[in-house]
BASESE-707778 format. One line per 4 residues: their letters; for each residue x, y, z of C-alpha. Coordinates in steps of 0.001 Angstrom, whole numbers, padded with zeros to 6 digits. Layout:
<rs>
a = X Y Z ~ ...
</rs>
This chain:
<rs>
mnqm = 016700 018651 014924 ~ 014810 015525 013239 ~ 016962 016514 010038 ~ 019898 015963 012248
rqti = 018315 012814 013993 ~ 018050 011526 010117 ~ 022044 011709 009794 ~ 023806 008350 011514
pvvl = 022993 008873 014995 ~ 026868 007377 015637 ~ 028623 010133 013675 ~ 026511 012590 015710
ylkk = 027656 011547 019190 ~ 031310 010579 018358 ~ 031520 014483 017850 ~ 031208 014844 020976
ywqd = 034131 012360 022476 ~ 036540 014306 020177 ~ 038673 013803 023134 ~ 038364 010364 023806
iili = 039183 009593 020046 ~ 042622 011897 020328 ~ 043628 010176 023353 ~ 043153 006546 021568
llls = 044642 008064 018189 ~ 047968 009057 019904 ~ 047873 005298 021490 ~ 047435 004250 018044
vfts = 050633 006163 017110 ~ 052645 004741 019940 ~ 051399 001265 018489 ~ 052598 001845 015146
misa = 056383 002473 016167 ~ 056768 -000206 018293 ~ 055634 -002452 015227 ~ 058125 -000464 013093
vtpf = 060266 -001025 015352 ~ 060232 -004619 016834 ~ 061376 -006636 013895 ~ 064369 -004990 013396
inrf = 065160 -005972 017291 ~ 064046 -009217 016050 ~ 066848 -009633 013365 ~ 069239 -008377 015335
mldh = 068559 -011075 017975 ~ 068940 -013888 015302 ~ 071399 -012539 013112 ~ 074091 -011361 015858
glfl = 072698 -013462 018975 ~ 071432 -017027 018350 ~ 072392 -017762 015040 ~ 076219 -016952 016471
ldir = 075680 -018417 019595 ~ 076226 -014914 021018 ~ 074820 -014379 024543 ~ 075271 -011216 025251
ntvi = 073503 -009665 021993 ~ 070808 -012714 022606 ~ 069601 -011375 025851 ~ 069479 -007692 024882
gavl = 067273 -008586 021762 ~ 064889 -010512 024383 ~ 065521 -007688 027105 ~ 063927 -005132 024071
llff = 061634 -007458 022859 ~ 059994 -008092 026125 ~ 060192 -004198 027042 ~ 058488 -003584 023464
aalg = 056121 -006460 024043 ~ 054915 -004820 027504 ~ 055078 -001102 026666 ~ 052394 -002539 024092
avie = 050246 -004519 026516 ~ 050086 -001561 028428 ~ 049366 001272 025379 ~ 046114 -001389 024370
ymgs = 045521 -001543 027509 ~ 044803 001944 028072 ~ 043144 002442 024499 ~ 040461 -000627 025660
kaey = 040350 001385 028484 ~ 039074 004476 026930 ~ 037459 002506 024539 ~ 035143 001190 026807
amcr = 034433 004224 028878 ~ 033586 006262 025460 ~ 031582 003513 024401 ~ 029372 003262 027216
kigi = 028270 007248 027406 ~ 027571 006850 023658 ~ 025566 003839 024552 ~ 023473 005883 027362
dlkk = 023305 008973 024752 ~ 021996 006803 022168 ~ 019103 004987 024104 ~ 018332 008232 026038
dafs = 017721 010057 022901 ~ 015924 007270 021277 ~ 013620 006786 024506 ~ 013500 010259 024618
hamk = 012427 011196 020904 ~ 009758 007930 021411 ~ 008298 009489 024200 ~ 007932 012921 021455
lkas = 006334 010788 018957 ~ 003099 011652 017528 ~ 000327 009079 019032 ~ -000892 007966 015624
yyke = 002490 005729 015506 ~ 001727 004153 018723 ~ -001698 003241 017942 ~ -000566 001574 015066
qgvf = 002505 -000253 015761 ~ 002105 -000217 020116 ~ 004579 001509 022478 ~ 006817 -001430 023408
qvvr = 007522 -002081 019775 ~ 008381 001062 018943 ~ 010908 001342 021388 ~ 011837 -002265 021341
naty = 012654 -001923 017657 ~ 014934 000824 018055 ~ 016621 -000630 021270 ~ 017222 -003583 018974
diec = 019077 -001491 016517 ~ 021082 000396 018723 ~ 022291 -002899 020543 ~ 023847 -003909 016857
vlni = 025112 -000672 016112 ~ 026656 -000593 019661 ~ 027842 -003854 019272 ~ 029547 -003110 016311
iegy = 031375 000476 017948 ~ 032517 -001476 020839 ~ 033980 -004925 019101 ~ 034904 -003201 015547
llkv = 034909 000777 014978 ~ 037245 002428 017617 ~ 039864 -000650 018117 ~ 040589 -000347 014012
flyi = 042279 002861 015327 ~ 045084 000566 016770 ~ 044975 -001755 013851 ~ 045424 000665 011356
mtav = 048112 002058 013028 ~ 050113 -001160 013796 ~ 049159 -002553 010309 ~ 051228 001101 008929
gtvi = 054149 000589 011442 ~ 054613 -003038 010309 ~ 054588 -002538 006910 ~ 056873 000184 007260
glfi = 059484 -001514 009399 ~ 058873 -004895 006710 ~ 059672 -002859 003741 ~ 062695 -001675 005320
ldwk = 063415 -005528 005845 ~ 062884 -006331 002383 ~ 060529 -004468 -000112 ~ 060325 -007181 -002531
lslf = 058866 -009534 -000138 ~ 056682 -006551 001221 ~ 055350 -005721 -002122 ~ 054270 -009531 -002376
illl = 052215 -009320 000804 ~ 050470 -005988 -000650 ~ 049691 -007883 -003576 ~ 047712 -010283 -001514
lplr = 045643 -007598 -000249 ~ 043268 -007085 -003441 ~ 042474 -011096 -003023 ~ 041336 -010441 000625
iavn = 039491 -006874 -000009 ~ 037422 -009189 -002699 ~ 036944 -011715 -000584 ~ 035675 -009481 002392
mqfg = 033373 -008053 000152 ~ 031614 -010694 -001104 ~ 030758 -012150 002786 ~ 030040 -008541 003499
kieq = 027145 -008860 001398 ~ 026155 -012607 002286 ~ 025983 -010657 005932 ~ 024554 -008050 004936
acak = 021472 -010373 003601 ~ 021516 -012366 007140 ~ 021493 -009445 009385 ~ 018373 -007799 007660
ecqr = 016669 -011318 008190 ~ 017892 -011257 012322 ~ 016185 -007597 012319 ~ 013173 -009128 010590
qeqh = 013234 -012076 013006 ~ 013353 -009517 015984 ~ 010705 -007077 014640 ~ 008160 -010336 014569
fnsw = 009200 -011567 017815 ~ 008177 -007971 019046 ~ 005097 -008086 017971 ~ 003884 -011304 018680
fhdf = 005372 -010922 021869 ~ 003108 -007289 022574 ~ -000101 -009730 021855 ~ 001109 -012243 023927
vngm = 001563 -010151 026916 ~ -001884 -007810 026142 ~ -003874 -010952 025772 ~ -003134 -013467 028427
idik = -005930 -013169 030470 ~ -007828 -014107 026753 ~ -005569 -016902 026327 ~ -006610 -018004 029342
mwgl = -010359 -018136 029025 ~ -009598 -019556 025434 ~ -007292 -022343 026142 ~ -004629 -021041 023731
esrk = -002217 -021860 026163 ~ -000725 -024402 023171 ~ -001186 -022404 020317 ~ 001150 -019663 022290
vney = 003777 -022137 023134 ~ 003922 -023378 019383 ~ 004284 -020267 018175 ~ 006894 -018938 020348
edil = 008850 -022670 019766 ~ 008316 -021543 015560 ~ 009764 -017986 016453 ~ 012459 -019624 018327
kdtt = 013545 -021978 015590 ~ 013325 -018963 013162 ~ 015664 -016794 014727 ~ 017827 -019468 015912
kaqq = 018350 -020211 012236 ~ 018962 -016876 011147 ~ 021583 -016158 014004 ~ 023389 -019270 013053
eall = 023389 -018512 009535 ~ 025038 -015506 010628 ~ 027331 -016929 012515 ~ 028418 -019378 010179
issk = 029105 -016505 007480 ~ 031526 -015246 010171 ~ 032876 -018811 010680 ~ 032940 -019046 006663
ssls = 034925 -015797 006644 ~ 037540 -016576 009013 ~ 038074 -019945 007857 ~ 038882 -018091 004055
fsii = 041358 -015255 005847 ~ 043432 -018428 007241 ~ 043462 -020038 004302 ~ 044970 -017087 002522
tsls = 047642 -016074 005167 ~ 049035 -019281 005486 ~ 048997 -019314 001123 ~ 051144 -016172 001182
tnll = 053355 -017389 004553 ~ 054146 -020887 002457 ~ 054896 -018158 -000515 ~ 057224 -016360 001789
yiig = 059379 -019325 002730 ~ 059913 -020355 -000918 ~ 060480 -016579 -002398 ~ 062683 -016259 000900
itqi = 065152 -019287 000394 ~ 065851 -017990 -003110 ~ 066522 -014893 -001917 ~ 069122 -016343 000860
ihsq = 070665 -018381 -001831 ~ 071478 -015203 -003658 ~ 072777 -013608 -001152 ~ 069687 -010632 -000427
ltlg = 068525 -011906 002427 ~ 069760 -013353 005666 ~ 068156 -016333 006968 ~ 067802 -014250 010413
elis = 065613 -011485 008204 ~ 063753 -014263 006397 ~ 062351 -015484 009946 ~ 061675 -011563 011288
figf = 060255 -011094 007933 ~ 057558 -013839 008422 ~ 056888 -013766 011811 ~ 056088 -009996 011998
ssyf = 054235 -010585 008649 ~ 051851 -011584 010931 ~ 051454 -008244 012597 ~ 050544 -007093 009009
fspv = 047909 -009649 008414 ~ 046137 -009658 011863 ~ 045353 -005515 011767 ~ 044190 -006142 007874
tiil = 041874 -009052 008485 ~ 040656 -007150 011148 ~ 040091 -004094 009399 ~ 038415 -005915 006292
dtvr = 036063 -007587 009552 ~ 035348 -003958 010573 ~ 034011 -003047 006819 ~ 032359 -006440 006780
mmkr = 030739 -005671 010174 ~ 029501 -001927 008900 ~ 027978 -003610 005750 ~ 025868 -005820 008477
ilpn = 024397 -003149 010504 ~ 023088 -001167 007534 ~ 019796 -002649 008032 ~ 019774 -001510 011668
ldsl = 021283 002145 010866 ~ 018260 002291 007959 ~ 015845 001234 010387 ~ 016943 003995 013089
kefy = 016710 006430 010520 ~ 013493 005682 009944 ~ 012859 005740 013915 ~ 014290 009238 013904
amee = 012694 010241 010933 ~ 008800 009739 012578 ~ 007341 012738 013262 ~ 007472 013953 016597
esse = 004742 016553 018279 ~ 005036 019915 016983 ~ 007329 021813 019288 ~ 007841 024782 017274
htlp = 005312 026882 018708 ~ 006086 028247 022073 ~ 002963 030342 023060 ~ 002126 029885 026517
ltep = -001613 029271 027568 ~ -001747 031450 030373 ~ -005305 033220 030369 ~ -008377 031125 031636
idti = -010490 029411 028864 ~ -013392 031005 027596 ~ -014428 029613 023938 ~ -013463 026466 022410
sfrd = -014338 026819 018812 ~ -014048 023900 015864 ~ -013807 024995 012072 ~ -014521 022445 009245
vsis = -012048 019718 010773 ~ -012246 016868 008648 ~ -009921 013866 009857 ~ -009142 010117 008537
lkqr = -007412 007229 009926 ~ -006112 004678 007845 ~ -007734 005880 005027 ~ -011232 006364 006318
milq = -013162 009179 007558 ~ -014063 009796 010917 ~ -015186 013397 011049 ~ -015945 015725 007966
kvsf = -016356 019666 008437 ~ -017956 019508 012079 ~ -017976 023216 013262 ~ -019438 024168 016267
dlyr = -018801 026492 019503 ~ -018538 025970 023200 ~ -018618 028643 025940 ~ -017183 028510 029492
gdkv = -019240 027217 032103 ~ -020255 024366 029239 ~ -021320 021097 030540 ~ -021147 018812 027204
lilg = -022650 015522 026891 ~ -020937 013703 023523 ~ -023324 010633 022195 ~ -023143 007956 019165
engs = -022318 004777 018151 ~ -019654 002664 018537 ~ -016849 004335 015717 ~ -018716 007086 015155
gkst = -015943 009284 016042 ~ -016406 010121 019915 ~ -012995 009833 021185 ~ -011665 010971 018287
llnl = -012990 014270 018448 ~ -011555 014138 021986 ~ -008422 013286 020799 ~ -008717 016123 018159
llri = -008787 018354 020970 ~ -006696 017214 022793 ~ -004034 017167 020370 ~ -003431 013219 020244
ydpn = -004498 013311 016440 ~ -004286 016705 013644 ~ -007265 017540 011037 ~ -006227 016690 007931
egki = -008633 019862 007735 ~ -009926 023194 009312 ~ -008668 024068 012478 ~ -009779 024115 016343
fing = -009284 027592 018496 ~ -008967 028416 022120 ~ -010229 031848 022911 ~ -009489 032658 019203
vpid = -005877 031239 018695 ~ -005338 028251 017128 ~ -004840 025302 019608 ~ -001644 024474 017632
dfdi = 000153 027731 017821 ~ 000436 026714 021811 ~ 003129 025498 023269 ~ 001414 021172 023670
gsyr = 003027 021518 027422 ~ 001371 024328 028199 ~ -001503 023498 026436 ~ -002242 019866 027684
shfs = -001933 021674 031438 ~ -005431 022887 030717 ~ -006989 019681 030707 ~ -007628 016923 033820
vvsq = -007927 013297 031758 ~ -010083 010119 032030 ~ -009469 008229 028885 ~ -011284 005141 027896
diyl = -008427 003115 028012 ~ -007474 003900 031637 ~ -003552 002892 032613 ~ -002983 002704 036137
fsgs = 000906 002519 037258 ~ 002423 -000214 039399 ~ 002110 001099 043229 ~ -000447 002111 045616
iedn = -004076 003786 045034 ~ -002489 007351 046502 ~ 000509 007409 043873 ~ -001953 006888 041216
idld = -004136 010130 041807 ~ -001071 011784 043572 ~ 001254 011866 039869 ~ 001547 015488 040441
srng = 003042 016195 043776 ~ 002663 020402 043088 ~ -001144 020200 043384 ~ -001212 019794 047326
krhl = -004348 018481 049011 ~ -006090 015799 047423 ~ -009818 016013 045816 ~ -012006 013854 047193
vnfc = -015640 013154 045848 ~ -017429 010982 048669 ~ -018521 008116 046322 ~ -014991 007463 044852
dksi = -013489 007928 048732 ~ -015804 005504 050576 ~ -015158 002977 047775 ~ -011894 003198 048049
qqlk = -011758 003327 052066 ~ -013498 000070 052196 ~ -010718 -001973 050863 ~ -008554 -003528 053211
dgyq = -005581 -001425 052956 ~ -007509 001943 051915 ~ -005455 004379 049596 ~ -002302 002017 050311
tkvg = -003577 -000762 048229 ~ -001033 -001922 045788 ~ -003110 -001845 042223 ~ -000930 -004346 040665
sngs = 000084 -004387 036696 ~ -002069 -001285 034846 ~ -004658 -001954 038217 ~ -005311 -005818 037677
misg = -005370 -006625 041362 ~ -008546 -003862 042202 ~ -011985 -004270 040289 ~ -012955 -002076 037149
gerq = -015041 -000137 039107 ~ -012355 000730 041445 ~ -009994 001584 038928 ~ -012315 004319 036864
kval = -012395 005949 040376 ~ -009214 005866 040847 ~ -008746 007877 037327 ~ -011494 009842 038024
lral = -009940 011020 041554 ~ -006207 011190 039448 ~ -008279 013834 037023 ~ -009808 015721 039604
nrks = -006159 016292 041803 ~ -004930 018396 038668 ~ -005794 021802 038912 ~ -006693 022603 035236
dilv = -009765 024548 033184 ~ -010914 021545 031419 ~ -012202 018420 032835 ~ -012702 015160 029847
ldep = -014455 012243 030653 ~ -013964 009427 028033 ~ -016795 006522 028777 ~ -015967 007416 033120
tsny = -018732 005030 034343 ~ -018548 002045 031705 ~ -017550 -000170 035295 ~ -019917 001668 037589
davs = -022823 -000192 039211 ~ -025918 001688 039095 ~ -025272 003376 042714 ~ -022387 004602 041559
eeqf = -023247 006013 038429 ~ -026009 007840 040067 ~ -023532 009485 042543 ~ -021568 010246 039452
nqfi = -024395 011963 037584 ~ -025314 014357 040646 ~ -021084 014933 041050 ~ -021280 016439 037511
aqnt = -024291 018453 038044 ~ -023649 019954 041359 ~ -019687 020448 040578 ~ -018354 024008 039449
dygf = -014769 023244 039561 ~ -013874 023588 035948 ~ -014547 025828 033233 ~ -015864 022966 031063
yiii = -016988 019532 031522 ~ -016599 017189 028261 ~ -018238 013707 028837 ~ -018259 010840 026568
ahhk = -021129 008081 027281 ~ -023474 005741 025134 ~ -026592 006316 027212 ~ -028036 009535 027921
klve = -028719 009328 031546 ~ -026641 012954 032021 ~ -028988 014748 029521 ~ -030808 016631 032117
hvdv = -027514 017238 033772 ~ -025452 018912 031078 ~ -025772 021924 028956 ~ -024622 020545 025581
iiqv = -025512 017685 023728 ~ -023053 016823 020752 ~ -024488 013949 018293 ~ -022247 012299 016822
rdqq = -023272 010562 013703 ~ -022470 009626 009944 ~ -018941 011934 010413 ~ -021140 015136 011280
veif = -021919 016273 014171 ~ -025260 017938 015860 ~ -025496 020149 018718 ~ -028209 020402 020951
rnrr = -028319 023540 023916 ~ -030325 022537 026997 ~ -029466 025439 029346 ~ -030548 024486 032726
g = -032272 027257 034578
</rs>
């Protein structure tokens, strides 16, 4: 699947809409037929109607031209309707697939770049691609057939003048290629500016409180102004290139039209062409020049989105969490084993050759200094990170053999960086309605009940409307509300007061709902309530068993 995604996503999705494409192609064929017939009707009206002052033939010609113009408009509308409907469906599919892929990415990408930046960059690239599809790619079918039909009609009218028009094509193509290279460079700069803004905006949103506390408002406004100036400059340059390109093609078209008058008058003098044929030819040559210009514009626009397509390829090439293994983890977990596990992050060794065993019923306390690798140890067990070397086993089976969804369903987790979703406290606790009755812990329940709206209290953006201790209690209740085998708590009491912390310690000592309790803490107050202490130091671990009687 990943290999397929590394091809141009648009091509993959166009295959799904072959019926819509066939409809557009059929409509294009009708357009081509109208374009081929119209010059002859126009010539008939001029030579046998207007120039001879014949009202009947003039009326017949005018009615026929009106009929075919109306028919062409109806066909164009039908084509546009089919195109817009297809583009809308393609857009939904592209964005849905990108979002789905982003959800499955390994956590390391988000650790390095941030969730917002990864997803927003991909969305920006998709929007650029969709703009080209909707504005150019599908309409080009109609324009190609219009150009073909017009050329056929013009060649029948006069092959010499038609040959002269075709000889101008290399000039147009050369000019188009030159502008295409310039536009591609401009598009790359626009993309770079967009990615820079996404990175800056991510920092701005997450650092808002610090910005206020440090009085950085003016600095951030100035930074935003600079970003706007750079972004606007890049966009303006891209627009100017398009204007220059249009101007160049207008000059070439004007040159060719005037040369047609000169060549045509010599043919009329030598009785090789009638005045009606010349006027019809020149009038309908625009039906050739316009489609050709749009087709060349499409080629140029495709070059413009090459940076976006390259970026999308890189996005789809990002490695997903493994879904190859489908072995379900259905049995109770009796043993957890680390064997010679090593991991390095950003070229820094975190843990090296770590080995230990945990058994059902163990209550485990992980101790260590900041940055020693305590959270990394948990992230390895949760399959957030993969070890560079070694293996982790559950019941003697390597954990990467298990279906990742089935595997993670055995864990209830309170992470160090708690995230609360917008809504009420109750909404954040009852994330999985299948768990039935809520698991209550007295000291957490009492704290929440003291709030004005109790469990209906709105938490705000990421819990901004409740205190840090309350956020941790909500997160603990959320974890306990999930039926699982292993309770994992990463610094769960860092914002608790002394009373709440002691109540938490008593809860850990007395609770027996889980097969394993794995807790990270800086202090050693929990030592007397656990069976195993894992001390993380200097990329190694020391295991101490303290079996309680």
